[in-house]
N, C-alpha and C positions, 0 to 999 in steps of 0.2 A: 504494500500500500504506500501511497505517497501522501505525505502531510507536511505542513510547515510547523516546525516547533522551534523553540528558542531556549537557549541555555543562558540564564541570568546568573552570573557568578562574579564575585569580587575579583578585580584584576590580580591582586596579590595571591589569592587562593589559586587562581588559574595558573599563574606563573609557577607557584610552588609545585602544583601537581604536574605540570608539563616538564619541569626540571627533573622531577622524580621518575616520570615515565620514560623520558628520552635522554636521561643521563647528562645533565649539565646545561650549559648556557648556549643559546643559539641566537642568531639575529632574526631568523625567520622560522616560525613554527608551522608545520603542516599538521593539522589536526583533523582526524576523521571521526566524527561522532555518529554513532548509530542509535536509533531509537527503536526498541522492540515493540511488539504488539501489546505487551504488558506495561508499557510506559517506563521501561528501564532505558537509561542512556549511558552508553559506553564509548570511551575513546579507543579506537581499534587499530590505529596505525601501528604497523610492525607486529601485529599478532599473527600467530600461525593459523592455518586453515582450521585445525582442530579446535583452537581457542575461539575462533569466530563461530564455529558450529555450536560450541557450548553456550555462547551468547544467544544464538538463535533458539536454543532449547531452554533458555532461562536457567542454565546450570553453571554459568561462569561466576567467578568470585575474584575480585581484585579491587579493594577499596580505593586505591589511587586512581584507577581508571573508571570508577563508577561516578557518573555525573548526574544520576537520577535525581538527587536532592535539588539540583539547580534547573531541572527541566521545567520550562514554563513557570518558573518561580518568580512571579511579578511583584512580590512584596516589597523589595527594595525600590523598585521604580514607582510603585504606588506611594510609598513614603516620601519620595522626592517630590511627587506631584502635589502632596498635601502641604509641603513646606512653603 
């Protein structure tokens, strides 16, 4: 299925996670986010085919790659609009 989803994450948290996933500092980050049918969001760049299949089956576990908490999480934007 095709849908439009957003990941709303504080920039410092995003940087921390990307450095952990991709080992270090880079000038350009290539990020591949997948959203599953059960609304889980994963960063999949450099994962093996078997790991990607685990994601599709909702059996993958890696807290650093799990962006589900930030999927369509509009709370921070709503708070900015109220200020």
